[in-house]
C-alpha positions, 0 to 999 in steps of 0.5 A: 482263310477265316474260321467259321464261328458256329453256335454251341450245340444244344444238349439234344444235339450233343446227345445225338453227336455222342450216339453217332460217335458211339456207332461210328467208332464200332466201324473200321476207320475207313468206313466211318465217314461214308456210313455217317453220310449214308444215315442222312443226318438232317441236322447240319451242325450235328453232322459237321461236329461228328465229321470233325471229331472223326477226322480228329480221331483219325489224325491222332493216329490212335495214340490212345489205342496203345496203353502207356508204358509202365513207369521206369521204377516198375521195370526194375 
């Protein structure tokens, strides 16, 4: 399978991606993609980027949701 090469997003597209991600992360994980698609985002590059980032966040298993453990010296 060949990777698809796409042009970098413009500043306006990146701002749109950021705004959409902010909205999507306010929703339960299982509703994010459906909600995004229901918005009928016309810019396919923006839509693809947001979907990719949502899938990556989901695949990460929420590892940033749990605060790190304190260093061992703080436990003593």
